[in-house]
N, C-alpha and C positions, 0 to 999 in steps of 0.2 A: 512221686508224680501221679496224678489222678488219671487212671485209664478209662474212666467211665464219663459219659456225657448224656445229658438229658435234654430233650427238646419237646415243646408243646406246638401242636399244629391244629388249626382251627377248620380245616377243610381239606378234601381230597387234594385239591390243587396245591396247597401248602405241604402236604406230605410228599407229593411228587416233587415239588421244588426242593425240599430238604434233601431228597435222594440225589438230585442234581448238584446241589451245593456240596454235599459229602462225597461225591463220586471220586474226587481226587485221593480220598483216604483208602480206597479200595484198590488193591494191586493184584497183578497175576500171581496165582498161588493161594490166595485168600479163600477161605471157607467162611461163609457168613451164615449164621443160624438165626432165622427169624421166628419168633414165637408170639402168639396172640390169637384170639378167637377169630372165627370166620368174619370177614368184612371189616377188620380194623385198619386195613391199608397196607399190608405186607407186600402184595404184589404192585401196588401203586408206588410204594417206596422203591421197589426194584426197577420199575419202569423209568423212574426219574433218574436213577444211577445209570442204567442202560442208555438212556437218551443222551446224557452228558458224555458217555463213553463212545458215542458214535453209532449206536445200534439204531437203524432206521425202521426196521420191520415191526408190525404189531407184535405185542407180547401178551397173549392170553395166559391165564393161570394154567399150570400143566397138571391140574388135578387128576385128569383122566389118563394122561400119558406118562406121569411121574417126573419126566425131565424133557425140557425144551432147551436147545443150544442155539445161541445167537453169536454171529460174528460181524463185527463192524466193517463195513466195506471200506471205510476211510483209513482205518489204522490196524485192523486185524484183531483188535480186543475181542476175546471170547468170553461170553457169560453163559454159565450153565444154570438154569433155573429149575430147581427141584421142588416137588410138592409131595411130601410123604403121607399126606392125609389118608389116602386110600391104601396105604401099606399095611398088610396084615402080618407078614413074616419078614424079617430083614433079609431072608434069603432072595426075596424078590429083587433087592438092590443088586446082588451079584449078577442076576440074569440080565440087567440092563447094562452091566459094566460100570457100576457106580465108581469103583476105585480108579478106572481109567480116566473118567471125567474129572474127578477131583485132584488127581495128582498129575494131570496133563500140564506141561509147562505153559505158563502165562495165562491160564484160564482162571476166571474168578467164579466161585460156585456159591450160589444163594440157595439155602435150603429152608423151606417152610415146613412146619411141624416136624422138627428134627428129632423129637423124642421117640419117634417110631422107628428110628434107625440109629439111635445114640451110640450103641456099641461099635459101629462101624466108622464113626466119625474120628478125624484126627483130634489130638488133644489141644492144639493151638488153633483156635477159631475166634472169630468176632461174634459176639452174641447181641442180638437186638430183640428187645421186648416191646411190644406196642400193646397198649391197653386204651380204653376209652373211659374218660371220666364222666361225672354227672352232668357236665356241660356239653356232652358229646365231642369233646376235644380229644385229640390223640396225644398220649403221653408216650414218647419214644426214648427208650433208655438203651444206650450203647455201651457195651463193655468191649473195648478195643482189644483186649487180650494182652499178650506179652509182647 
């Protein structure tokens, strides 16, 4: 069984809609690692998932706060949105209670720039890589894990 999927989007709106379409594949307890250069659409994809899960509040990238948590007012789905871009030492993740976030029952954790805290991540994760091709399209590859 192939556990990998590949998608191509041609605009920010398509990347957002792909997140909405795939939202049913993300469940409580999932840890989703997103890799890609600045501006490729990692946060846009997450916003699409969150919208489909009932998150109604704005979702800015948590680059300066490391984590933002969102709870759907309609169904209680919780999304933790991490951005490790500014992490210099994995110990900083302990200071914000990282493990309590990702091991909380029912929450879905999306982590941008996961390589900055790789040693603290669980083994069973979903990996999403986003790159830009020569036509400025987004290539989105998902390894759904085990």
